[in-house]
N, C-alpha and C positions, 0 to 999 in steps of 0.2 A: 745864708752863711757865705761869705766871700771865698772864692777859690784861692788856693795858695799858688800864686803866680811866680813865686821865687824858686820853687822846686822844679828843676829841669827834669823832663821825661828821659828815661833811659831807652833811647832809640835802638841801642845795640841788641836788645832782646827781640826786635821785630824787623829791623832794617839794617842794611849794610852801611856802615858809617865811614868806611875808608874810601878814598877816591879810587876810581877804576884805573888801573895801570894802562898806559897808552897802548902797550903791546896787546892787551886783552881785547881791544876793539877789533882786532883781526877776526875774532870769533863771529862777529855779526857782519863784517864787511862783505862776505860773499852774498848776503841778502840785501844789505843796504845799498850797495853800489848799483845793481841792476834796477832797484826800485827808483832811485834818484834819477838815473838816466832815462828810465821809461817815462817818468813824470815830465822831464825836460822835453823829450820828443813829442809828447802830447801838446805842449805849448807851441811847438814849431811844426805842427803836423802838415801844414801846407808847404813848407820848405823841404820837399822830399829829397832834394839833392844832399841835404845834411844827414839824413837818417842813417845811411850805411856807415859813414865815417864815425858818427857819434856812437853807434852801437858797437863798432869794433873797438873804440877806445874803452867803452864800458866793459867789454869782455876781456880786454887786455888787463885792465885794472883788477877785475874780479879773478882772473887767472893768477895774477901775481899775488893777490891776497890769499888765495887757496894754497899756492905753492909755499908761501911763507908760513901759513898756518900749519900745513902738513909737516914742514921741517921742524917747527916748534913742538908739535904733538909727538913726533917720533923721538925727539930729544928729551922731552919733559914728561910725557904721558898725557892722558886726557885733561882737557881744560874746560872750565865752565864759567859762564857769565849769566847773572840773573837780572831780569829786566826790572825797572822801576825802583831799584834799591831795596826791594823786599827780600827777606831771606827766603830761600827755598824751604818747603815746597809751595809757599804762598806766591812767590814771584815765579814767572815763567822763565825757565832756564834754557840757555843754549849750551850744548855740550859738544866739544870738538874732540873726536877720537879718530884713530887711523881709518876706520871703516867709513864714517860719514865724510871726513875731509877728502879722502882719496876718491870716493865716488863723486863728490862735488867738483873736485879738480878735473876729473876726466869728463864729466858732464859739461862743464864750462868750455873745455877744450873743443869738444864736439860741437857745441853751440857756436863758438867762434868760427869754426870752419864752415858751418852751415851759413853763417852770416856773410861770409865771403862769397859762397856759391849763390846766395840769394841776390847779389848784385846783378847777376845775369838772369836769374829765374823769376824774380819778382819785379814787375813793372811799376811805373809811376802810380797807377791806380791802387795797386796793392799796398804800396808804401803809404799813400794818403789815407787808406782805410786802416792803417795801424799795424802793418806786419812787424816792424822792428819793435815798437812798444809792447805788442803782445808777446813777442819773443823774449824780450827782457823781463817782462812780468812773469812769464812762464819759468824762466831760469831762476828768478828770485824765489818762486814757490818750490822749485826743485831743490835749490840749496837750503831753503828753510826746512824742508822735509828731512834732508840729510843731517842737519845740524841741531834740530830742536831736541830738547830733553824732556818734552812734555807730550803726553799722548793726545790731549785735545788740540794742542798746537800742531801736532802732526796732521790731525784732521783738517785744521785750518789751512795749512800749507798745501795739502792735497787739493782743497777747494780752489786755492789761488791758482795753481798751475792748471787745474782742470778748466777753470773759467777762461784762462788765457788760451788754452788749447782749443776750446770751442771756437774762439775768435779766429785762430789760425786755420781751423778746419773749414770754416765757411767762407774764408777769404776768396772772393771771386764770385760767390753766390750762384755757382752752377748747380743744376739739378742734382747731379750725382754727389756733389759736395754736401748739399743740404740733407740728402738722404743718408749719407755716411755719418754726418754730424748728429742726426736724430738718433740713429742706432747707438752711436758712441755715447751720447748724453743719457739716454734711457738706461742702458745697461750699466754705465758707470754710476748712475743714481742708485741702482740696486746695491752695488758694492759699497757706495758711500753710506747708505742707510744701515747696512749691516755693520759697517765700521763704527758709526755713531751709536748704534744700539749696544755694541760691545763696549764702547768707551763709557757709556752711561752706566752699564752694569758694573764695569770695573770701578768707577768712581763710587757707586753705592757700596761696593765691597770693601774697598781700601780707604775711601775718604781722601784720596789724593790721585792726581794724574801725572805727577812727576815720576819719570821712569826710574830714576835712582831710588826714590822713595818706595815705589812699588816693588822693586827688586829686593830692597831691604826687608819689607814686610811680608813678602810672599811666603817665606818659610813658616812664619807664625800662623798664617791663615790657611795653610794648605789642607789641614784636616777638617776644617769647618766651612770653608768657602768653596763655591762652585768654580774652581780655577780651571778644571778640564773643560767646562762649558765655555768659559771665557776664551780659552785657547782655541777651541773649535770655531767659535764665532770669528775670532781674528783670522784664523786660517781661511775660512770661507771668504771673508771680506778682502783680504790681501791677495788670495789666489785669484779672485776675479780681477783685481787691479793688475795683477801680473800676467793675466791671460793664460792661466793654467787650465788643463783639461779637468772637468768638462765645462768650465766657465770661460772658455776662450773664444766663443763664437762672435763676440763683438769686434775683435781685432781684424780678422780678414774681411769683415763687412764694412770697415771704415778706413783702414790705413791706405787703401789704393785710391781713395777719392781726392785728397788734397793735392796741392802743388808738391812736386817731388822733394823739394827742400824741406817742406813741412813733414812729409812722410819720413824723411831721413832723420829729422830731429826726434820725431815720435818713436820710430823704430829703434833708434840708438839709446834713448833715455827712459821713456815713460814706464815700460814694463819693469825696468830695473828698480824703480822706486817701490813697486809692490814686493819684489824680492827682498830689497833692503828692509822693508817694514817687517817681513816675515823673519828675517835674521834678527832684527832688533827685539821684536816682541816674543817670538817663540823660543829663540835660543837664549837671549840674555835675561828675559823676565820670567819665562815659564818653561824652563828646561825640563823638569820632570813631566810636565804635561806634553811637551814636544816629544819626549821619549815614548809616552803612551800612544801618540799619534804617528810615530815614525813609520810604521808599516803602511799606514794610509798615505802618508806623504810620499813614501817611496813608490807606491803603485801609481799615484797621481803623476809623479815625476816621470816614470817610465812611459805611461800613456801619453803624457804631454809631448815628450821628445820624439817618440816613435810615430804617433798619429799626426803630429805637427808636420814632420818632414814627409810623411806619406801624402799629406795634403799638398805640399809643394810639388810633388811629382805629378800631380793631376792638373796643374795650372799651365796656362800658356802666356798669361800676362806677367811680365817680370815683377811688377809691384805686388801682385797676389802671391807669386812664388816667395818673395822676400818676407811678406807678412807671415806665411807659414813657417819660414826659417826662424823668424823672431820667436814664434810660439815654441818651436822645438828647443831653442836655446834656453827658454825659461825652464823647461823640464830638466835640462842638465844642471842648472843652478839649484833647482829644488832637490836634486839628488844629494847635493852637499848638505842641505838643511836636514834631509831625512837621516843622513848618517850621523850628524851632530857631533862628530869628532873634530878636533882642531885641524887635522889634515883635510878632512872633507870640507869644512867651512872655508879654509884657505883656498882650496881648489875652486869652490863656488865663487869666491870673491875675485880671484884672478880671472875666472871665466866671465864674470860680470864686466870687468874692465875690458877684456877682449871683445865681448859682444857689443859694448857701447861704441868701440872704435870700428869694428868690422861691419856691423850692420849699418851704421851711418855711411861708411864708405861704399857699401854695396848699393844702397839707395841712390847715393850721388852718382855712382857709376851708371846705374840705370838711367838717371837723368841725362848724363852725357851721351849715352847710347841713343836715347830718344832724340836728343838734339841733332846728332849727326845722321841718324837713320830715319827719323820721323815717326817712330812707333815704339811702343813698349811690348809688342807682341813678338814672341820668339818664332812665330810662324812667318812673320814679315821681314824681320831683320836678317841680314845675311852678308857674308863677305867683308865684315868690318876690319879684319886683320890686315887686309892689303892697303887700306888707306890710313889706318890708325894703329901702327905697331906698338906705340907707347901705351895706348889705351888697352891693347890686347895684353900687354905685360901686367898692367894694373889688374885687369880682370882675372888673369890666371892666378896671381898672388892672392887675390881676395877669395877666390874659390878654394884655394889651398887653406887659407886662414879659417874660413867657415867650416871646412871639412875636418879641421884638426890635423893637418899635414904640415911637415916642415917645408920651408923655413919660417912660416908665419906664426901669428900669435895663438892660434887655436890649439896648437899641439900640447903645450905644457899644462894648461888647466885640465884638459882631458886626461893626461897622464896622471896628474895629481888625484883626480876623482876616481879613476880606475884603481889606482893603488889603494886609496882610502876605502873603496868598496870591497876590495879583496881582503884588506886588513880587518874590516868590520864583519866579515863573513857573509857578504852579499854579492856573490859572483854573478848572480842574475842581473843585478843593477849595473855591474861593470860591463856585462854583455850588452845590455840595452844602450849604454853610452857608446860602445864600439859599433854596434849595429847602426845607431843614429849617424855616426860619422860616415859609414859606408853609404847610407841612403842620402846623406847630404852631398857627398861626392857625386852620386848619380844625378841628383836633382839639379845642382848647380853646374855640374859637368855637361849635362844636357843643354842647359841654357847657353853655356860657353861655346859648345860645339856647333849649335845651330846658328848662333848669331855672329860668331867670329870665323869659324872654320868652314862653314857651309859655303860653297861657291854660289855666286849670284849669276853665273853664266857669262860673265864678261871677262875681258882680258885686262881691263884697267880698273883701278880702284874707284868705287862710286864717289862722286863729288859731294861733299857736305854742303848744305844750303848756306848762303852768305850769312843769314841771321844766326847760324850756329856758332860763329866764330867766338863771341863772348862766352857762350856756354862751354865751348871746348877749352878756351884759354883758362877761365876760372875753374872749370872742372878739373883740369890737369893740376892746377895749383892746390885745389882742395884735396884731391886724392893723394897728391904727394905729401901734403901736411899730415894726413892720417896714416899713410903708409910708413912713415918714419917710426911712430910708436908701435905700429903693428909688427914691423920687422924687428924693432928693438926687443919687444916682448918674446918674439920667436927665437932670436939669436942670442940674447943676453937676458934671460928671465929673472936672474937672481934679485935685482932691486925690486921688481914687481912682487915676487914671491915673498920677499922679506916684509914688505908693507902688508901684504895679505896675511901673513902669519902673525904680525903684530895686531892686526885688526881682529883676527880669529881668537887670539889670546884674550883680548878684552871681552869678547862675547862669552867665552868659556869661563873666564874668571873676571867678573865685572867689578872687582874690588877697587881698581883704579878709577873706573867710571863713577862709582858711588862716592869715592873719596874726593873726586874733583868737585862734586856738588855738595856733599856733606863731609867736610874734612874731619869733623868731630866724631864721626861714626867709624873711622878707620883707625885702629890702634897702631901706634908707632912700633 
């Protein structure tokens, strides 16, 4: 029997038939732009003089796309775009909301500053072996993780930036780099396996991996499905990615081994993706299960922040000190997740922004100090204040920022989290945050005092080696670029807090997020 070829299929039941608005392409631009430019750099890999300029153009365009997308999201609410014209949940959705776009914006800003510093830190050989393509690929994965609305796609973007980060870790092929990369790879593989296992179990339970769809169906399945088990698996997986205690041992074993600009990029961005995933999955998708685990998360947060900074006190290498400071900051962000209130979540988000800026700046500061002093050891460096007063001022401000003291960025998120802890009846958690601030002041104050204030026994400032001139010049420019938002957050925090509160509101009440993906499920 011949088929009826005159009857048109109704594609509207399965596919999106309307053309995509031009403005909606902004949703995927933060991922597409770095991928395109990374591919271009691979085609001109031998023309290393092109790489830095092309990468900076790519980051400038990505930064502009993120800024435009954030402005639109704040004005209109969450936005969604589904790939391949399939209707969700069958098509993979990208969803832009204040949390994902804000973190993507700050991440690209940090990467752009690192790209400038890399002009002095990465030589011709490193560029030929793919530093800038790896960097762009990593940032495409980072932005994809922040913007995807699908849990399996979140896993895919984790793998994208992890593969790129392996390349950056081993760039140079030194023994210590290979050793650090091996530890980084093996322990991240464990976290990735847990993540994939939890994702498979979630798909078997819900029949979907779309986050908005999971959020909509969770209430119906809560009495019959093992959602607490799912939440616990995701907590373990993402806590390892975030370097939370007791799953944090991979970070201090690896972050001190690569080039300092790579360590700055990792220290500023990568652990925050684990924290972001915890916010997205535990708070937005499995809030009742998060509440069941809140005491566990709170104790993990306190142990991470206190033991992390105690580890920093025991180190003499600045890179190792900063690795433990990164871990301690993860604990402070976990405190906001443990509280689960809108105020606590907003504090954790503001702290994430602060940490991305401040930790990157601290690593770059260590790179400049090594350039002018020839060492990362606090036992060797001394007397830097006499020859480098501007560097001394930058260092002092960054110590204040990391410690949570005015006038820098660390003050307000800690104030928000302490207030939220007291309001939630958890004064011990507020005490842990304050104690961590004191210990951070001691740890970084010790580094500052020994390297800048300690006399080297001479009457004149020690001369920096001639090869340090590019590092010093680009280091000052990079630090100044990061100090501007660090001071802005410290002196005028309202815009940052407003964005964080908008992001927290979506996590607590994801109606707008679900409505962006499934408009028909939200009643007018």
